[in-house]
mmCIF file of the N, C-alpha and C atoms, coordinates in Angstrom:
data_MODEL
# 
_entry.id   MODEL 
# 
loop_
_atom_site.group_PDB 
_atom_site.id 
_atom_site.type_symbol 
_atom_site.label_atom_id 
_atom_site.label_alt_id 
_atom_site.label_comp_id 
_atom_site.label_asym_id 
_atom_site.label_entity_id 
_atom_site.label_seq_id 
_atom_site.pdbx_PDB_ins_code 
_atom_site.Cartn_x 
_atom_site.Cartn_y 
_atom_site.Cartn_z 
_atom_site.occupancy 
_atom_site.B_iso_or_equiv 
_atom_site.pdbx_formal_charge 
_atom_site.auth_seq_id 
_atom_site.auth_comp_id 
_atom_site.auth_asym_id 
_atom_site.auth_atom_id 
_atom_site.pdbx_PDB_model_num 
ATOM 1   N N  . MET A 1 1  ? 74.824  46.676 219.533 1.00 0.00 ? 1  MET A N  1 
ATOM 2   C CA . MET A 1 1  ? 75.106  47.735 218.595 1.00 0.00 ? 1  MET A CA 1 
ATOM 3   C C  . MET A 1 1  ? 76.223  47.371 217.623 1.00 0.00 ? 1  MET A C  1 
ATOM 4   N N  . ALA A 1 2  ? 76.854  46.260 217.821 1.00 0.00 ? 2  ALA A N  1 
ATOM 5   C CA . ALA A 1 2  ? 77.951  45.874 216.929 1.00 0.00 ? 2  ALA A CA 1 
ATOM 6   C C  . ALA A 1 2  ? 77.465  45.745 215.489 1.00 0.00 ? 2  ALA A C  1 
ATOM 7   N N  . LEU A 1 3  ? 76.255  45.283 215.300 1.00 0.00 ? 3  LEU A N  1 
ATOM 8   C CA . LEU A 1 3  ? 75.718  45.144 213.945 1.00 0.00 ? 3  LEU A CA 1 
ATOM 9   C C  . LEU A 1 3  ? 75.648  46.500 213.260 1.00 0.00 ? 3  LEU A C  1 
ATOM 10  N N  . ILE A 1 4  ? 75.168  47.502 213.963 1.00 0.00 ? 4  ILE A N  1 
ATOM 11  C CA . ILE A 1 4  ? 75.072  48.849 213.379 1.00 0.00 ? 4  ILE A CA 1 
ATOM 12  C C  . ILE A 1 4  ? 76.454  49.352 212.999 1.00 0.00 ? 4  ILE A C  1 
ATOM 13  N N  . ASP A 1 5  ? 77.421  49.197 213.904 1.00 0.00 ? 5  ASP A N  1 
ATOM 14  C CA . ASP A 1 5  ? 78.781  49.648 213.627 1.00 0.00 ? 5  ASP A CA 1 
ATOM 15  C C  . ASP A 1 5  ? 79.381  48.902 212.442 1.00 0.00 ? 5  ASP A C  1 
ATOM 16  N N  . ASP A 1 6  ? 79.172  47.605 212.387 1.00 0.00 ? 6  ASP A N  1 
ATOM 17  C CA . ASP A 1 6  ? 79.708  46.809 211.272 1.00 0.00 ? 6  ASP A CA 1 
ATOM 18  C C  . ASP A 1 6  ? 79.092  47.228 209.941 1.00 0.00 ? 6  ASP A C  1 
ATOM 19  N N  . LEU A 1 7  ? 77.783  47.373 209.922 1.00 0.00 ? 7  LEU A N  1 
ATOM 20  C CA . LEU A 1 7  ? 77.110  47.779 208.684 1.00 0.00 ? 7  LEU A CA 1 
ATOM 21  C C  . LEU A 1 7  ? 77.539  49.180 208.253 1.00 0.00 ? 7  LEU A C  1 
ATOM 22  N N  . ALA A 1 8  ? 77.592  50.100 209.206 1.00 0.00 ? 8  ALA A N  1 
ATOM 23  C CA . ALA A 1 8  ? 77.979  51.475 208.899 1.00 0.00 ? 8  ALA A CA 1 
ATOM 24  C C  . ALA A 1 8  ? 79.420  51.541 208.408 1.00 0.00 ? 8  ALA A C  1 
ATOM 25  N N  . ASP A 1 9  ? 80.303  50.773 209.017 1.00 0.00 ? 9  ASP A N  1 
ATOM 26  C CA . ASP A 1 9  ? 81.706  50.789 208.607 1.00 0.00 ? 9  ASP A CA 1 
ATOM 27  C C  . ASP A 1 9  ? 81.884  50.189 207.217 1.00 0.00 ? 9  ASP A C  1 
ATOM 28  N N  . THR A 1 10 ? 81.164  49.134 206.924 1.00 0.00 ? 10 THR A N  1 
ATOM 29  C CA . THR A 1 10 ? 81.234  48.550 205.581 1.00 0.00 ? 10 THR A CA 1 
ATOM 30  C C  . THR A 1 10 ? 80.754  49.556 204.546 1.00 0.00 ? 10 THR A C  1 
ATOM 31  N N  . LEU A 1 11 ? 79.667  50.232 204.838 1.00 0.00 ? 11 LEU A N  1 
ATOM 32  C CA . LEU A 1 11 ? 79.161  51.253 203.924 1.00 0.00 ? 11 LEU A CA 1 
ATOM 33  C C  . LEU A 1 11 ? 80.155  52.403 203.794 1.00 0.00 ? 11 LEU A C  1 
ATOM 34  N N  . ALA A 1 12 ? 80.788  52.788 204.884 1.00 0.00 ? 12 ALA A N  1 
ATOM 35  C CA . ALA A 1 12 ? 81.789  53.860 204.852 1.00 0.00 ? 12 ALA A CA 1 
ATOM 36  C C  . ALA A 1 12 ? 82.970  53.460 203.972 1.00 0.00 ? 12 ALA A C  1 
ATOM 37  N N  . ARG A 1 13 ? 83.468  52.237 204.120 1.00 0.00 ? 13 ARG A N  1 
ATOM 38  C CA . ARG A 1 13 ? 84.584  51.774 203.277 1.00 0.00 ? 13 ARG A CA 1 
ATOM 39  C C  . ARG A 1 13 ? 84.201  51.789 201.813 1.00 0.00 ? 13 ARG A C  1 
ATOM 40  N N  . ASP A 1 14 ? 83.017  51.301 201.497 1.00 0.00 ? 14 ASP A N  1 
ATOM 41  C CA . ASP A 1 14 ? 82.559  51.287 200.107 1.00 0.00 ? 14 ASP A CA 1 
ATOM 42  C C  . ASP A 1 14 ? 82.392  52.707 199.567 1.00 0.00 ? 14 ASP A C  1 
ATOM 43  N N  . THR A 1 15 ? 81.878  53.589 200.403 1.00 0.00 ? 15 THR A N  1 
ATOM 44  C CA . THR A 1 15 ? 81.682  54.986 199.995 1.00 0.00 ? 15 THR A CA 1 
ATOM 45  C C  . THR A 1 15 ? 83.022  55.658 199.730 1.00 0.00 ? 15 THR A C  1 
ATOM 46  N N  . LEU A 1 16 ? 83.983  55.463 200.632 1.00 0.00 ? 16 LEU A N  1 
ATOM 47  C CA . LEU A 1 16 ? 85.304  56.066 200.450 1.00 0.00 ? 16 LEU A CA 1 
ATOM 48  C C  . LEU A 1 16 ? 85.980  55.537 199.184 1.00 0.00 ? 16 LEU A C  1 
ATOM 49  N N  . ALA A 1 17 ? 85.807  54.259 198.902 1.00 0.00 ? 17 ALA A N  1 
ATOM 50  C CA . ALA A 1 17 ? 86.395  53.685 197.686 1.00 0.00 ? 17 ALA A CA 1 
ATOM 51  C C  . ALA A 1 17 ? 85.780  54.330 196.438 1.00 0.00 ? 17 ALA A C  1 
ATOM 52  N N  . LEU A 1 18 ? 84.469  54.506 196.444 1.00 0.00 ? 18 LEU A N  1 
ATOM 53  C CA . LEU A 1 18 ? 83.816  55.139 195.298 1.00 0.00 ? 18 LEU A CA 1 
ATOM 54  C C  . LEU A 1 18 ? 84.182  56.614 195.206 1.00 0.00 ? 18 LEU A C  1 
ATOM 55  N N  . MET A 1 19 ? 84.342  57.266 196.341 1.00 0.00 ? 19 MET A N  1 
ATOM 56  C CA . MET A 1 19 ? 84.765  58.672 196.335 1.00 0.00 ? 19 MET A CA 1 
ATOM 57  C C  . MET A 1 19 ? 86.124  58.809 195.658 1.00 0.00 ? 19 MET A C  1 
ATOM 58  N N  . GLU A 1 20 ? 87.027  57.895 195.974 1.00 0.00 ? 20 GLU A N  1 
ATOM 59  C CA . GLU A 1 20 ? 88.354  57.927 195.358 1.00 0.00 ? 20 GLU A CA 1 
ATOM 60  C C  . GLU A 1 20 ? 88.264  57.638 193.860 1.00 0.00 ? 20 GLU A C  1 
ATOM 61  N N  . GLU A 1 21 ? 87.434  56.687 193.506 1.00 0.00 ? 21 GLU A N  1 
ATOM 62  C CA . GLU A 1 21 ? 87.275  56.312 192.094 1.00 0.00 ? 21 GLU A CA 1 
ATOM 63  C C  . GLU A 1 21 ? 86.664  57.437 191.268 1.00 0.00 ? 21 GLU A C  1 
ATOM 64  N N  . THR A 1 22 ? 85.675  58.126 191.826 1.00 0.00 ? 22 THR A N  1 
ATOM 65  C CA . THR A 1 22 ? 84.953  59.150 191.062 1.00 0.00 ? 22 THR A CA 1 
ATOM 66  C C  . THR A 1 22 ? 85.497  60.556 191.263 1.00 0.00 ? 22 THR A C  1 
ATOM 67  N N  . GLY A 1 23 ? 86.284  60.759 192.327 1.00 0.00 ? 23 GLY A N  1 
ATOM 68  C CA . GLY A 1 23 ? 86.770  62.095 192.637 1.00 0.00 ? 23 GLY A CA 1 
ATOM 69  C C  . GLY A 1 23 ? 85.728  62.961 193.335 1.00 0.00 ? 23 GLY A C  1 
ATOM 70  N N  . ASP A 1 24 ? 84.604  62.381 193.699 1.00 0.00 ? 24 ASP A N  1 
ATOM 71  C CA . ASP A 1 24 ? 83.523  63.106 194.379 1.00 0.00 ? 24 ASP A CA 1 
ATOM 72  C C  . ASP A 1 24 ? 83.778  63.077 195.882 1.00 0.00 ? 24 ASP A C  1 
ATOM 73  N N  . ASP A 1 25 ? 84.408  64.138 196.407 1.00 0.00 ? 25 ASP A N  1 
ATOM 74  C CA . ASP A 1 25 ? 84.793  64.133 197.813 1.00 0.00 ? 25 ASP A CA 1 
ATOM 75  C C  . ASP A 1 25 ? 83.640  64.457 198.760 1.00 0.00 ? 25 ASP A C  1 
ATOM 76  N N  . ARG A 1 26 ? 82.453  64.670 198.233 1.00 0.00 ? 26 ARG A N  1 
ATOM 77  C CA . ARG A 1 26 ? 81.280  64.945 199.073 1.00 0.00 ? 26 ARG A CA 1 
ATOM 78  C C  . ARG A 1 26 ? 80.207  63.860 198.961 1.00 0.00 ? 26 ARG A C  1 
ATOM 79  N N  . LEU A 1 27 ? 80.536  62.770 198.306 1.00 0.00 ? 27 LEU A N  1 
ATOM 80  C CA . LEU A 1 27 ? 79.577  61.677 198.148 1.00 0.00 ? 27 LEU A CA 1 
ATOM 81  C C  . LEU A 1 27 ? 79.060  61.190 199.502 1.00 0.00 ? 27 LEU A C  1 
ATOM 82  N N  . TYR A 1 28 ? 79.937  61.139 200.482 1.00 0.00 ? 28 TYR A N  1 
ATOM 83  C CA . TYR A 1 28 ? 79.523  60.636 201.795 1.00 0.00 ? 28 TYR A CA 1 
ATOM 84  C C  . TYR A 1 28 ? 78.392  61.472 202.393 1.00 0.00 ? 28 TYR A C  1 
ATOM 85  N N  . MET A 1 29 ? 78.341  62.753 202.060 1.00 0.00 ? 29 MET A N  1 
ATOM 86  C CA . MET A 1 29 ? 77.269  63.600 202.593 1.00 0.00 ? 29 MET A CA 1 
ATOM 87  C C  . MET A 1 29 ? 75.917  63.201 202.009 1.00 0.00 ? 29 MET A C  1 
ATOM 88  N N  . ARG A 1 30 ? 75.911  62.865 200.722 1.00 0.00 ? 30 ARG A N  1 
ATOM 89  C CA . ARG A 1 30 ? 74.659  62.428 200.094 1.00 0.00 ? 30 ARG A CA 1 
ATOM 90  C C  . ARG A 1 30 ? 74.221  61.077 200.643 1.00 0.00 ? 30 ARG A C  1 
ATOM 91  N N  . VAL A 1 31 ? 75.180  60.179 200.818 1.00 0.00 ? 31 VAL A N  1 
ATOM 92  C CA . VAL A 1 31 ? 74.860  58.865 201.392 1.00 0.00 ? 31 VAL A CA 1 
ATOM 93  C C  . VAL A 1 31 ? 74.314  59.055 202.806 1.00 0.00 ? 31 VAL A C  1 
ATOM 94  N N  . SER A 1 32 ? 74.926  59.945 203.557 1.00 0.00 ? 32 SER A N  1 
ATOM 95  C CA . SER A 1 32 ? 74.485  60.224 204.923 1.00 0.00 ? 32 SER A CA 1 
ATOM 96  C C  . SER A 1 32 ? 73.039  60.701 204.971 1.00 0.00 ? 32 SER A C  1 
ATOM 97  N N  . LYS A 1 33 ? 72.668  61.574 204.052 1.00 0.00 ? 33 LYS A N  1 
ATOM 98  C CA . LYS A 1 33 ? 71.280  62.065 204.019 1.00 0.00 ? 33 LYS A CA 1 
ATOM 99  C C  . LYS A 1 33 ? 70.295  60.936 203.740 1.00 0.00 ? 33 LYS A C  1 
ATOM 100 N N  . VAL A 1 34 ? 70.657  60.055 202.821 1.00 0.00 ? 34 VAL A N  1 
ATOM 101 C CA . VAL A 1 34 ? 69.777  58.922 202.500 1.00 0.00 ? 34 VAL A CA 1 
ATOM 102 C C  . VAL A 1 34 ? 69.603  58.030 203.725 1.00 0.00 ? 34 VAL A C  1 
ATOM 103 N N  . ILE A 1 35 ? 70.694  57.754 204.418 1.00 0.00 ? 35 ILE A N  1 
ATOM 104 C CA . ILE A 1 35 ? 70.628  56.905 205.611 1.00 0.00 ? 35 ILE A CA 1 
ATOM 105 C C  . ILE A 1 35 ? 69.822  57.594 206.714 1.00 0.00 ? 35 ILE A C  1 
ATOM 106 N N  . GLY A 1 36 ? 70.097  58.877 206.914 1.00 0.00 ? 36 GLY A N  1 
ATOM 107 C CA . GLY A 1 36 ? 69.510  59.610 208.025 1.00 0.00 ? 36 GLY A CA 1 
ATOM 108 C C  . GLY A 1 36 ? 68.004  59.697 207.995 1.00 0.00 ? 36 GLY A C  1 
ATOM 109 N N  . THR A 1 37 ? 67.416  59.606 206.811 1.00 0.00 ? 37 THR A N  1 
ATOM 110 C CA . THR A 1 37 ? 65.958  59.668 206.752 1.00 0.00 ? 37 THR A CA 1 
ATOM 111 C C  . THR A 1 37 ? 65.311  58.427 207.366 1.00 0.00 ? 37 THR A C  1 
ATOM 112 N N  . LEU A 1 38 ? 66.054  57.329 207.372 1.00 0.00 ? 38 LEU A N  1 
ATOM 113 C CA . LEU A 1 38 ? 65.516  56.094 207.955 1.00 0.00 ? 38 LEU A CA 1 
ATOM 114 C C  . LEU A 1 38 ? 66.057  55.797 209.350 1.00 0.00 ? 38 LEU A C  1 
ATOM 115 N N  . SER A 1 39 ? 67.342  56.126 209.569 1.00 0.00 ? 39 SER A N  1 
ATOM 116 C CA . SER A 1 39 ? 67.936  55.782 210.858 1.00 0.00 ? 39 SER A CA 1 
ATOM 117 C C  . SER A 1 39 ? 69.047  56.765 211.224 1.00 0.00 ? 39 SER A C  1 
ATOM 118 N N  . PRO A 1 40 ? 68.742  57.727 212.077 1.00 0.00 ? 40 PRO A N  1 
ATOM 119 C CA . PRO A 1 40 ? 69.780  58.642 212.549 1.00 0.00 ? 40 PRO A CA 1 
ATOM 120 C C  . PRO A 1 40 ? 70.926  57.919 213.268 1.00 0.00 ? 40 PRO A C  1 
ATOM 121 N N  . THR A 1 41 ? 70.625  56.794 213.893 1.00 0.00 ? 41 THR A N  1 
ATOM 122 C CA . THR A 1 41 ? 71.652  56.021 214.583 1.00 0.00 ? 41 THR A CA 1 
ATOM 123 C C  . THR A 1 41 ? 72.673  55.468 213.600 1.00 0.00 ? 41 THR A C  1 
ATOM 124 N N  . VAL A 1 42 ? 72.193  54.895 212.512 1.00 0.00 ? 42 VAL A N  1 
ATOM 125 C CA . VAL A 1 42 ? 73.097  54.374 211.477 1.00 0.00 ? 42 VAL A CA 1 
ATOM 126 C C  . VAL A 1 42 ? 73.847  55.530 210.815 1.00 0.00 ? 42 VAL A C  1 
ATOM 127 N N  . GLU A 1 43 ? 73.156  56.640 210.611 1.00 0.00 ? 43 GLU A N  1 
ATOM 128 C CA . GLU A 1 43 ? 73.805  57.806 210.008 1.00 0.00 ? 43 GLU A CA 1 
ATOM 129 C C  . GLU A 1 43 ? 74.996  58.256 210.853 1.00 0.00 ? 43 GLU A C  1 
ATOM 130 N N  . GLU A 1 44 ? 74.821  58.351 212.153 1.00 0.00 ? 44 GLU A N  1 
ATOM 131 C CA . GLU A 1 44 ? 75.912  58.792 213.020 1.00 0.00 ? 44 GLU A CA 1 
ATOM 132 C C  . GLU A 1 44 ? 77.055  57.785 213.026 1.00 0.00 ? 44 GLU A C  1 
ATOM 133 N N  . ALA A 1 45 ? 76.730  56.505 213.048 1.00 0.00 ? 45 ALA A N  1 
ATOM 134 C CA . ALA A 1 45 ? 77.775  55.472 213.000 1.00 0.00 ? 45 ALA A CA 1 
ATOM 135 C C  . ALA A 1 45 ? 78.534  55.546 211.672 1.00 0.00 ? 45 ALA A C  1 
ATOM 136 N N  . PHE A 1 46 ? 77.821  55.783 210.585 1.00 0.00 ? 46 PHE A N  1 
ATOM 137 C CA . PHE A 1 46 ? 78.435  55.927 209.262 1.00 0.00 ? 46 PHE A CA 1 
ATOM 138 C C  . PHE A 1 46 ? 79.376  57.125 209.247 1.00 0.00 ? 46 PHE A C  1 
ATOM 139 N N  . LEU A 1 47 ? 78.896  58.275 209.717 1.00 0.00 ? 47 LEU A N  1 
ATOM 140 C CA . LEU A 1 47 ? 79.734  59.486 209.715 1.00 0.00 ? 47 LEU A CA 1 
ATOM 141 C C  . LEU A 1 47 ? 80.957  59.314 210.618 1.00 0.00 ? 47 LEU A C  1 
ATOM 142 N N  . THR A 1 48 ? 80.791  58.622 211.719 1.00 0.00 ? 48 THR A N  1 
ATOM 143 C CA . THR A 1 48 ? 81.937  58.349 212.598 1.00 0.00 ? 48 THR A CA 1 
ATOM 144 C C  . THR A 1 48 ? 82.968  57.503 211.871 1.00 0.00 ? 48 THR A C  1 
ATOM 145 N N  . SER A 1 49 ? 82.519  56.472 211.171 1.00 0.00 ? 49 SER A N  1 
ATOM 146 C CA . SER A 1 49 ? 83.444  55.628 210.408 1.00 0.00 ? 49 SER A CA 1 
ATOM 147 C C  . SER A 1 49 ? 84.139  56.417 209.306 1.00 0.00 ? 49 SER A C  1 
ATOM 148 N N  . ILE A 1 50 ? 83.402  57.281 208.635 1.00 0.00 ? 50 ILE A N  1 
ATOM 149 C CA . ILE A 1 50 ? 83.999  58.124 207.593 1.00 0.00 ? 50 ILE A CA 1 
ATOM 150 C C  . ILE A 1 50 ? 85.099  58.990 208.202 1.00 0.00 ? 50 ILE A C  1 
ATOM 151 N N  . ARG A 1 51 ? 84.784  59.669 209.304 1.00 0.00 ? 51 ARG A N  1 
ATOM 152 C CA . ARG A 1 51 ? 85.768  60.570 209.937 1.00 0.00 ? 51 ARG A CA 1 
ATOM 153 C C  . ARG A 1 51 ? 86.998  59.803 210.411 1.00 0.00 ? 51 ARG A C  1 
ATOM 154 N N  . ILE A 1 52 ? 86.786  58.661 211.025 1.00 0.00 ? 52 ILE A N  1 
ATOM 155 C CA . ILE A 1 52 ? 87.912  57.858 211.517 1.00 0.00 ? 52 ILE A CA 1 
ATOM 156 C C  . ILE A 1 52 ? 88.790  57.416 210.361 1.00 0.00 ? 52 ILE A C  1 
ATOM 157 N N  . ARG A 1 53 ? 88.181  56.908 209.308 1.00 0.00 ? 53 ARG A N  1 
ATOM 158 C CA . ARG A 1 53 ? 88.957  56.419 208.166 1.00 0.00 ? 53 ARG A CA 1 
ATOM 159 C C  . ARG A 1 53 ? 89.657  57.552 207.418 1.00 0.00 ? 53 ARG A C  1 
ATOM 160 N N  . GLN A 1 54 ? 89.007  58.699 207.281 1.00 0.00 ? 54 GLN A N  1 
ATOM 161 C CA . GLN A 1 54 ? 89.660  59.834 206.627 1.00 0.00 ? 54 GLN A CA 1 
ATOM 162 C C  . GLN A 1 54 ? 90.833  60.338 207.465 1.00 0.00 ? 54 GLN A C  1 
ATOM 163 N N  . ALA A 1 55 ? 90.663  60.382 208.768 1.00 0.00 ? 55 ALA A N  1 
ATOM 164 C CA . ALA A 1 55 ? 91.749  60.816 209.646 1.00 0.00 ? 55 ALA A CA 1 
ATOM 165 C C  . ALA A 1 55 ? 92.927  59.851 209.561 1.00 0.00 ? 55 ALA A C  1 
ATOM 166 N N  . GLU A 1 56 ? 92.636  58.568 209.535 1.00 0.00 ? 56 GLU A N  1 
ATOM 167 C CA . GLU A 1 56 ? 93.714  57.572 209.424 1.00 0.00 ? 56 GLU A CA 1 
ATOM 168 C C  . GLU A 1 56 ? 94.448  57.721 208.097 1.00 0.00 ? 56 GLU A C  1 
ATOM 169 N N  . MET A 1 57 ? 93.709  57.922 207.011 1.00 0.00 ? 57 MET A N  1 
ATOM 170 C CA . MET A 1 57 ? 94.354  58.091 205.694 1.00 0.00 ? 57 MET A CA 1 
ATOM 171 C C  . MET A 1 57 ? 95.230  59.338 205.676 1.00 0.00 ? 57 MET A C  1 
ATOM 172 N N  . ARG A 1 58 ? 94.733  60.434 206.246 1.00 0.00 ? 58 ARG A N  1 
ATOM 173 C CA . ARG A 1 58 ? 95.509  61.672 206.291 1.00 0.00 ? 58 ARG A CA 1 
ATOM 174 C C  . ARG A 1 58 ? 96.777  61.477 207.127 1.00 0.00 ? 58 ARG A C  1 
ATOM 175 N N  . GLY A 1 59 ? 96.636  60.838 208.267 1.00 0.00 ? 59 GLY A N  1 
ATOM 176 C CA . GLY A 1 59 ? 97.796  60.563 209.117 1.00 0.00 ? 59 GLY A CA 1 
ATOM 177 C C  . GLY A 1 59 ? 98.803  59.662 208.434 1.00 0.00 ? 59 GLY A C  1 
ATOM 178 N N  . ARG A 1 60 ? 98.322  58.655 207.740 1.00 0.00 ? 60 ARG A N  1 
ATOM 179 C CA . ARG A 1 60 ? 99.218  57.739 207.028 1.00 0.00 ? 60 ARG A CA 1 
ATOM 180 C C  . ARG A 1 60 ? 99.976  58.457 205.922 1.00 0.00 ? 60 ARG A C  1 
ATOM 181 N N  . ARG A 1 61 ? 99.274  59.305 205.151 1.00 0.00 ? 61 ARG A N  1 
ATOM 182 C CA . ARG A 1 61 ? 99.951  60.066 204.088 1.00 0.00 ? 61 ARG A CA 1 
ATOM 183 C C  . ARG A 1 61 ? 101.035 60.965 204.676 1.00 0.00 ? 61 ARG A C  1 
ATOM 184 N N  . PHE A 1 62 ? 100.737 61.615 205.783 1.00 0.00 ? 62 PHE A N  1 
ATOM 185 C CA . PHE A 1 62 ? 101.710 62.471 206.433 1.00 0.00 ? 62 PHE A CA 1 
ATOM 186 C C  . PHE A 1 62 ? 102.918 61.656 206.887 1.00 0.00 ? 62 PHE A C  1 
ATOM 187 N N  . LEU A 1 63 ? 102.667 60.526 207.530 1.00 0.00 ? 63 LEU A N  1 
ATOM 188 C CA . LEU A 1 63 ? 103.752 59.672 208.002 1.00 0.00 ? 63 LEU A CA 1 
ATOM 189 C C  . LEU A 1 63 ? 104.619 59.203 206.842 1.00 0.00 ? 63 LEU A C  1 
ATOM 190 N N  . GLU A 1 64 ? 104.003 58.814 205.740 1.00 0.00 ? 64 GLU A N  1 
ATOM 191 C CA . GLU A 1 64 ? 104.758 58.377 204.566 1.00 0.00 ? 64 GLU A CA 1 
ATOM 192 C C  . GLU A 1 64 ? 105.595 59.521 203.994 1.00 0.00 ? 64 GLU A C  1 
ATOM 193 N N  . GLN A 1 65 ? 105.055 60.734 204.011 1.00 0.00 ? 65 GLN A N  1 
ATOM 194 C CA . GLN A 1 65 ? 105.789 61.895 203.520 1.00 0.00 ? 65 GLN A CA 1 
ATOM 195 C C  . GLN A 1 65 ? 107.013 62.173 204.405 1.00 0.00 ? 65 GLN A C  1 
ATOM 196 N N  . VAL A 1 66 ? 106.822 62.139 205.720 1.00 0.00 ? 66 VAL A N  1 
ATOM 197 C CA . VAL A 1 66 ? 107.930 62.373 206.639 1.00 0.00 ? 66 VAL A CA 1 
ATOM 198 C C  . VAL A 1 66 ? 108.994 61.295 206.464 1.00 0.00 ? 66 VAL A C  1 
ATOM 199 N N  . ALA A 1 67 ? 108.579 60.056 206.340 1.00 0.00 ? 67 ALA A N  1 
ATOM 200 C CA . ALA A 1 67 ? 109.528 58.956 206.159 1.00 0.00 ? 67 ALA A CA 1 
ATOM 201 C C  . ALA A 1 67 ? 110.312 59.118 204.855 1.00 0.00 ? 67 ALA A C  1 
ATOM 202 N N  . ALA A 1 68 ? 109.625 59.499 203.775 1.00 0.00 ? 68 ALA A N  1 
ATOM 203 C CA . ALA A 1 68 ? 110.297 59.693 202.491 1.00 0.00 ? 68 ALA A CA 1 
ATOM 204 C C  . ALA A 1 68 ? 111.314 60.827 202.572 1.00 0.00 ? 68 ALA A C  1 
ATOM 205 N N  . GLU A 1 69 ? 110.943 61.917 203.237 1.00 0.00 ? 69 GLU A N  1 
ATOM 206 C CA . GLU A 1 69 ? 111.866 63.042 203.391 1.00 0.00 ? 69 GLU A CA 1 
ATOM 207 C C  . GLU A 1 69 ? 113.080 62.641 204.230 1.00 0.00 ? 69 GLU A C  1 
ATOM 208 N N  . PHE A 1 70 ? 112.840 61.886 205.283 1.00 0.00 ? 70 PHE A N  1 
ATOM 209 C CA . PHE A 1 70 ? 113.938 61.415 206.129 1.00 0.00 ? 70 PHE A CA 1 
ATOM 210 C C  . PHE A 1 70 ? 114.888 60.517 205.343 1.00 0.00 ? 70 PHE A C  1 
ATOM 211 N N  . ARG A 1 71 ? 114.329 59.585 204.606 1.00 0.00 ? 71 ARG A N  1 
ATOM 212 C CA . ARG A 1 71 ? 115.157 58.661 203.826 1.00 0.00 ? 71 ARG A CA 1 
ATOM 213 C C  . ARG A 1 71 ? 115.940 59.376 202.743 1.00 0.00 ? 71 ARG A C  1 
ATOM 214 N N  . LYS A 1 72 ? 115.314 60.366 202.128 1.00 0.00 ? 72 LYS A N  1 
ATOM 215 C CA . LYS A 1 72 ? 115.989 61.140 201.085 1.00 0.00 ? 72 LYS A CA 1 
ATOM 216 C C  . LYS A 1 72 ? 117.149 61.940 201.684 1.00 0.00 ? 72 LYS A C  1 
ATOM 217 N N  . ALA A 1 73 ? 116.936 62.507 202.860 1.00 0.00 ? 73 ALA A N  1 
ATOM 218 C CA . ALA A 1 73 ? 117.986 63.291 203.525 1.00 0.00 ? 73 ALA A CA 1 
ATOM 219 C C  . ALA A 1 73 ? 119.166 62.421 203.936 1.00 0.00 ? 73 ALA A C  1 
ATOM 220 N N  . ARG A 1 74 ? 118.920 61.164 204.216 1.00 0.00 ? 74 ARG A N  1 
ATOM 221 C CA . ARG A 1 74 ? 119.992 60.237 204.612 1.00 0.00 ? 74 ARG A CA 1 
ATOM 222 C C  . ARG A 1 74 ? 120.880 59.855 203.440 1.00 0.00 ? 74 ARG A C  1 
ATOM 223 N N  . GLU A 1 75 ? 120.373 59.978 202.238 1.00 0.00 ? 75 GLU A N  1 
ATOM 224 C CA . GLU A 1 75 ? 121.142 59.534 201.055 1.00 0.00 ? 75 GLU A CA 1 
ATOM 225 C C  . GLU A 1 75 ? 122.314 60.417 200.759 1.00 0.00 ? 75 GLU A C  1 
# 
């Protein structure tokens, strides 16, 4: 199953990059529908990669915000 995960994750990274470029925050849903008609397994792996990467980005932004506030308070 590593091939499915690798392919789905690569597609997820590319989708997230295009979402950021275009501002279309629902693009992944359309990509998911296209994938799902051929392979529900790949669709689920893709959606998992999207969720994991979005969660990591949200967590990173939060961490950077907390760090910036801490550093500013120290000044």
